[in-house]
C-alpha positions as CSV (number, residue, x, y, z in Angstrom):
1,M,-19.4,15.0,-6.4
2,N,-20.1,16.0,-2.8
3,N,-21.1,12.4,-2.1
4,L,-17.8,11.2,-3.7
5,K,-15.9,13.7,-1.5
6,S,-17.4,12.2,1.6
7,I,-16.3,8.7,0.5
8,F,-12.8,10.0,0.1
9,S,-12.8,11.5,3.6
10,I,-10.8,9.5,6.2
11,N,-13.6,10.2,8.7
12,S,-16.3,9.1,6.3
13,S,-19.2,7.0,7.7
14,S,-18.8,5.0,4.4
15,S,-15.3,3.9,5.4
16,P,-14.1,1.3,4.7
17,F,-15.6,1.3,1.3
18,I,-15.1,-1.1,-1.7
19,I,-14.0,-0.4,-5.2
20,A,-14.7,-3.3,-7.5
21,G,-14.8,-4.1,-11.2
22,P,-12.9,-5.9,-13.9
23,C,-9.2,-5.7,-14.5
24,S,-10.0,-4.7,-18.1
25,A,-13.1,-3.4,-19.8
26,E,-13.5,-6.0,-22.6
27,S,-17.0,-5.5,-24.0
28,E,-20.0,-3.4,-23.4
29,I,-22.0,-6.4,-22.2
30,Q,-19.3,-7.5,-19.8
31,V,-18.9,-4.0,-18.3
32,I,-22.7,-3.5,-17.8
33,K,-23.4,-7.0,-16.5
34,T,-20.5,-6.8,-14.0
35,A,-21.5,-3.3,-12.8
36,K,-25.1,-4.2,-12.3
37,A,-24.2,-7.3,-10.4
38,I,-21.7,-5.4,-8.2
39,E,-24.2,-2.7,-7.4
40,K,-26.2,-5.2,-5.4
41,C,-23.4,-5.1,-2.8
42,K,-24.1,-1.8,-1.0
43,K,-20.5,-1.6,0.4
44,V,-19.3,-1.1,-3.2
45,K,-19.2,2.6,-4.0
46,I,-16.9,2.8,-7.0
47,F,-16.7,0.7,-10.2
48,R,-13.2,0.3,-11.6
49,A,-12.3,-0.8,-15.2
50,G,-9.0,-0.7,-17.1
51,I,-9.4,1.1,-20.5
52,W,-5.7,1.3,-21.2
53,K,-3.6,-1.6,-19.9
54,P,0.2,-1.2,-19.6
55,R,1.5,-4.7,-20.4
56,T,4.9,-6.1,-20.5
57,S,4.4,-7.7,-23.9
58,P,2.8,-5.8,-26.9
59,S,1.2,-9.2,-27.8
60,S,-0.9,-9.0,-24.6
61,F,-4.3,-7.4,-24.5
62,E,-3.7,-3.7,-23.9
63,G,-7.2,-2.5,-23.4
64,V,-10.0,-1.3,-25.7
65,G,-9.1,2.4,-25.4
66,K,-11.5,5.3,-25.3
67,V,-14.5,3.3,-26.7
68,G,-14.7,1.8,-23.2
69,L,-15.5,5.2,-21.8
70,R,-18.8,5.1,-23.6
71,W,-19.5,1.9,-21.7
72,L,-18.7,3.6,-18.4
73,E,-21.2,6.4,-19.3
74,R,-23.8,3.6,-19.3
75,V,-22.6,2.4,-16.0
76,K,-23.1,5.8,-14.5
77,K,-26.6,6.2,-16.1
78,E,-27.8,2.7,-15.1
79,T,-26.3,2.3,-11.6
80,Q,-25.5,4.4,-8.6
81,L,-21.8,3.7,-8.8
82,F,-19.0,6.1,-9.4
83,T,-16.3,5.1,-11.9
84,A,-12.5,5.0,-11.8
85,V,-10.1,4.6,-14.7
86,E,-6.3,4.2,-14.9
87,A,-4.4,6.8,-16.8
88,A,-0.7,6.5,-17.7
89,I,0.1,9.4,-20.0
90,P,-1.2,12.9,-20.6
91,D,-3.3,11.8,-23.6
92,H,-5.2,9.4,-21.3
93,I,-5.9,12.2,-18.9
94,E,-7.1,14.6,-21.6
95,T,-9.4,11.8,-23.0
96,C,-10.9,11.1,-19.5
97,L,-11.5,14.8,-19.0
98,K,-13.2,15.0,-22.4
99,Y,-15.5,12.2,-21.4
100,K,-16.3,13.7,-18.0
101,K,-19.7,12.0,-17.9
102,A,-17.9,8.6,-17.9
103,V,-15.0,9.1,-15.4
104,D,-15.3,10.3,-11.8
105,I,-11.8,9.2,-10.6
106,I,-8.4,8.7,-12.2
107,W,-5.8,6.4,-10.8
108,I,-2.1,6.3,-11.5
109,G,-0.8,2.7,-11.9
110,A,2.3,1.1,-10.3
111,R,4.4,1.3,-13.4
112,T,3.6,5.0,-13.9
113,T,4.4,5.8,-10.2
114,A,7.8,4.3,-10.7
115,N,8.7,7.0,-13.3
116,P,8.9,10.6,-11.9
117,F,8.8,12.0,-15.5
118,S,5.5,10.3,-16.2
119,V,4.0,11.4,-12.9
120,Q,5.1,15.0,-13.5
121,S,3.6,15.0,-17.0
122,I,0.3,13.8,-15.6
123,A,0.5,16.3,-12.8
124,D,1.1,19.1,-15.3
125,T,-1.9,18.0,-17.3
126,L,-4.2,17.9,-14.2
127,K,-3.3,21.4,-13.0
128,G,-6.4,23.4,-12.3
129,V,-8.6,20.3,-12.6
130,D,-11.0,19.2,-9.8
131,I,-11.0,15.4,-10.0
132,P,-10.0,12.8,-7.4
133,V,-6.8,10.9,-8.1
134,M,-5.6,7.6,-6.6
135,I,-1.9,6.8,-6.6
136,K,-0.7,3.2,-6.5
137,N,2.6,2.3,-5.0
138,P,5.5,1.8,-7.5
139,V,6.3,-1.8,-8.5
140,N,9.5,-1.7,-6.6
141,P,9.6,-1.0,-2.8
142,D,10.8,2.6,-3.0
143,I,8.8,4.7,-0.7
144,G,10.5,7.8,-2.0
145,L,8.9,7.3,-5.4
146,W,5.5,6.8,-3.9
147,S,5.8,9.8,-1.7
148,G,7.2,11.9,-4.5
149,A,4.2,11.0,-6.7
150,V,1.9,12.3,-4.0
151,E,3.9,15.5,-3.6
152,R,3.8,16.1,-7.4
153,L,0.0,15.8,-7.5
154,M,-0.3,18.0,-4.4
155,K,1.8,20.7,-6.0
156,A,-0.5,20.5,-9.1
157,G,-3.4,21.5,-6.9
158,I,-5.2,18.2,-6.7
159,K,-7.3,18.4,-3.5
160,Q,-8.7,14.9,-3.5
161,L,-6.0,12.3,-3.3
162,A,-5.9,8.7,-2.1
163,L,-3.2,6.0,-1.8
164,I,-3.5,2.5,-3.2
165,H,-1.4,-0.2,-1.7
166,R,-1.1,-3.0,-4.3
167,G,2.2,-4.7,-3.1
168,F,5.6,-4.8,-4.5
169,S,7.4,-7.1,-7.1
170,P,9.2,-9.8,-5.2
171,F,12.9,-10.6,-5.9
172,V,12.1,-14.3,-5.8
173,K,8.9,-16.2,-6.6
174,T,6.4,-16.4,-3.8
175,N,2.9,-17.9,-3.3
176,M,1.5,-14.5,-4.0
177,R,2.0,-12.2,-7.0
178,N,3.4,-9.3,-5.0
179,I,4.7,-9.0,-1.5
180,P,2.6,-6.6,0.7
181,K,5.4,-5.0,2.7
182,W,2.8,-3.5,5.0
183,E,5.4,-1.4,6.8
184,L,5.9,0.8,3.7
185,A,2.1,1.4,3.4
186,I,2.1,2.3,7.1
187,E,5.1,4.6,6.7
188,L,3.5,6.5,3.8
189,R,0.3,6.8,5.7
190,S,2.3,8.3,8.5
191,R,3.7,10.9,6.1
192,F,0.2,11.8,4.7
193,P,-2.2,11.1,7.6
194,E,-4.9,13.2,5.9
195,L,-5.1,10.9,2.8
196,P,-7.2,7.7,2.7
197,I,-5.4,4.5,1.9
198,I,-6.9,1.7,-0.1
199,N,-5.7,-1.9,-0.2
200,D,-5.6,-3.9,-3.5
201,P,-5.7,-7.5,-2.4
202,S,-6.2,-8.7,-5.9
203,H,-2.8,-7.5,-7.2
204,I,-1.1,-8.6,-4.0
205,S,-2.6,-12.1,-4.1
206,G,-2.5,-12.8,-7.8
207,N,-4.8,-15.7,-7.0
208,K,-8.3,-15.3,-5.6
209,K,-7.8,-17.8,-2.9
210,Y,-5.6,-15.4,-1.0
211,I,-7.8,-12.3,-1.4
212,H,-9.8,-12.8,1.9
213,E,-6.6,-13.1,3.9
214,I,-5.0,-9.9,2.5
215,A,-8.3,-7.9,2.6
216,Q,-8.9,-8.8,6.3
217,K,-5.4,-7.9,7.3
218,A,-5.8,-4.5,5.6
219,L,-9.1,-3.9,7.5
220,N,-7.4,-4.9,10.7
221,L,-4.7,-2.3,10.0
222,N,-7.5,0.3,9.5
223,F,-7.2,0.8,5.8
224,N,-10.0,3.1,4.4
225,G,-11.0,0.9,1.6
226,L,-10.4,-2.1,-0.7
227,M,-10.0,-2.4,-4.5
228,I,-11.1,-5.9,-5.6
229,E,-11.0,-7.0,-9.2
230,T,-14.4,-8.5,-10.1
231,H,-15.5,-9.9,-13.5
232,N,-18.8,-11.4,-14.6
233,N,-16.9,-14.4,-16.1
234,P,-13.2,-14.5,-14.8
235,S,-12.4,-17.7,-16.6
236,K,-12.8,-15.8,-19.9
237,A,-11.0,-12.6,-18.8
238,L,-8.5,-11.2,-21.2
239,S,-6.1,-10.2,-18.3
240,D,-5.4,-11.3,-14.7
241,A,-8.1,-14.1,-14.8
242,H,-6.8,-15.9,-11.7
243,Q,-7.1,-12.9,-9.4
244,Q,-10.7,-11.8,-10.3
245,L,-13.8,-12.7,-8.4
246,T,-17.3,-13.1,-9.8
247,P,-19.8,-10.6,-8.4
248,D,-21.4,-13.4,-6.3
249,E,-17.9,-14.3,-4.9
250,L,-17.4,-10.6,-4.1
251,I,-20.6,-10.4,-2.2
252,E,-19.7,-13.6,-0.2
253,L,-16.2,-12.2,0.5
254,I,-17.6,-9.0,1.9
255,K,-20.1,-10.9,4.1
256,N,-17.2,-12.9,5.6
257,L,-14.9,-9.9,6.2
258,K,-14.9,-8.4,9.7
259,F,-15.2,-4.6,9.4
260,R,-13.7,-3.3,12.6
261,K,-14.2,0.1,14.3
262,Q,-11.3,2.6,14.6
263,N,-12.4,3.4,18.2
264,S,-14.8,2.1,20.8
265,E,-17.4,4.0,22.9
266,N,-16.8,1.5,25.7
267,Q,-15.2,3.6,28.4
268,E,-13.8,0.6,30.2
269,F,-12.1,-0.5,27.0
270,S,-10.7,3.0,26.5
271,D,-9.4,3.2,30.0
272,S,-7.8,-0.2,29.9
273,L,-6.2,0.5,26.5
274,E,-4.7,3.7,27.8
275,Q,-3.1,1.9,30.7
276,Y,-1.6,-0.7,28.4
277,R,-0.2,2.2,26.2
278,E,1.3,3.9,29.2
279,Q,3.1,0.6,30.0
280,I,4.4,0.4,26.4
281,D,5.6,4.0,26.6
282,S,7.5,3.3,29.7
283,I,9.1,0.2,28.3
284,D,10.0,2.0,25.0
285,F,11.8,4.8,26.9
286,Q,13.7,2.3,29.0
287,L,14.7,0.5,25.8
288,L,16.1,3.7,24.3
289,E,18.0,4.4,27.5
290,L,19.6,1.0,27.4
291,L,20.4,1.4,23.7
292,S,22.1,4.7,24.5
293,K,24.2,3.0,27.2
294,R,25.1,0.2,24.8
295,M,26.3,2.7,22.2
296,S,28.4,4.5,24.8
297,I,30.2,1.2,25.5
298,I,30.6,0.6,21.7
299,E,32.4,4.0,21.4
300,N,34.7,2.9,24.2
301,I,35.4,-0.4,22.4
302,G,36.0,1.5,19.2
303,R,38.7,3.7,20.8
304,Y,40.2,0.7,22.5
305,K,40.5,-1.2,19.2
306,L,42.0,1.9,17.5
307,E,44.7,2.2,20.2
308,N,45.5,-1.5,19.8
309,N,45.3,-1.6,16.0
310,V,42.5,-4.2,16.0
311,T,39.9,-4.6,13.3
312,I,36.3,-3.5,13.9
313,F,34.5,-6.6,12.8
314,Q,35.1,-9.8,14.9
315,L,33.4,-12.8,13.2
316,K,33.7,-15.1,16.2
317,R,32.2,-12.5,18.5
318,W,29.4,-11.7,16.1
319,L,28.4,-15.4,15.6
320,D,28.3,-15.7,19.4
321,I,26.1,-12.7,19.8
322,V,23.6,-14.0,17.2
323,K,23.5,-17.5,18.8
324,T,23.1,-16.4,22.4
325,R,20.6,-13.7,21.8
326,K,18.4,-16.0,19.6
327,E,18.5,-18.7,22.3
328,F,17.6,-16.2,25.1
329,G,14.9,-14.7,22.9
330,K,13.4,-18.2,22.4
331,L,13.2,-18.7,26.1
332,L,11.2,-15.4,26.3
333,N,8.9,-16.6,23.5
334,L,10.2,-14.0,21.1
335,D,10.2,-14.8,17.3
336,E,13.6,-15.9,16.1
337,I,13.5,-13.8,12.9
338,F,12.4,-10.7,14.9
339,I,15.3,-11.1,17.3
340,K,17.8,-11.6,14.4
341,K,16.6,-8.4,12.7
342,I,16.9,-6.4,15.9
343,I,20.4,-7.7,16.5
344,Q,21.5,-7.1,12.9
345,R,20.2,-3.5,13.0
346,V,21.9,-2.8,16.4
347,H,25.1,-4.4,15.1
348,K,25.0,-2.3,12.0
349,E,24.9,0.9,14.1
350,S,27.7,-0.4,16.3
351,I,29.9,-1.0,13.3
352,R,29.1,2.5,12.0
353,K,30.0,4.1,15.2
354,Q,33.3,2.2,15.4
355,A,34.1,3.0,11.8
356,E,33.5,6.7,12.6
357,I,36.1,6.5,15.4
358,M,38.6,4.7,13.2
359,N,38.2,7.3,10.4
360,N,38.7,10.1,12.9
361,K,41.7,9.3,14.9
362,N,41.6,12.6,16.7
363,I,38.2,11.9,18.2
364,S,38.3,12.5,21.9
């Protein structure tokens, strides 16, 4: 277990590490063949396999159940890999703990994370247990649910926790199965900087042709690991066939990924980077000063409108702001969508300030 603790350390020499294995444990032969083939890739430290599968339709394959834990015992006996299993209810937790020779790590799936009652019941069952737990983001982009799940496990006394970023269900159909929303993963990492974060490019992609792109971006963003679904024969998989790699494809993928360092020992690089950061700091503070001045003018406008009984929102003025700022931004080689988002956010705050003045006529 000490070796496993080092893997889960954000400062581990093993980082970034790879978790790989089939979406579902389907047969003993499939599990053992896949695990032995995956072990050849030294970057892979943990073998994952779904024993219980939360599916939308009861007609879908919902996993083999606890018999699969016997197969994972063989994986641990016959390879150097640690094992990870998803658990969705207290009964799953209790079964995993009973088969402690089969399971090293438990992960909480996206559908479970979305339900605080389910997370709390799992946390209660795990009280006093020393086992690593990985927490996937909820299916919907609600950082409060993800953060709350972490807090519930922490309060239960779980010392080894990790985050899994598997993307969020899109409102409209996209090329990928889930939208990454990297900013939410970064925000949660900011809230829990001591916890490793693992990217799941398989669930984000939904199709193996996008896995390299997503995995590389996660590595570029300094994620601590990747969870990649790998099956000895994906075309015959009983679940998520399109997003699973063969062990050979996994090895090839890892060969082609660029594993970047968090820092450089090159002093010239460090000095130059620090100079660039000082420039950014100076510009950021200037931006904040300008925003403060803008909001002061907005307050004056709000009072002036109130005195003259004029509405807050002026459509013609708003359309002109959008048009002229986007045009000017284009001249400065700034992305049009980026400019629009900034303008919208600033305008929203301007409206809020004017509404505050309108609702408080006695404001000085």
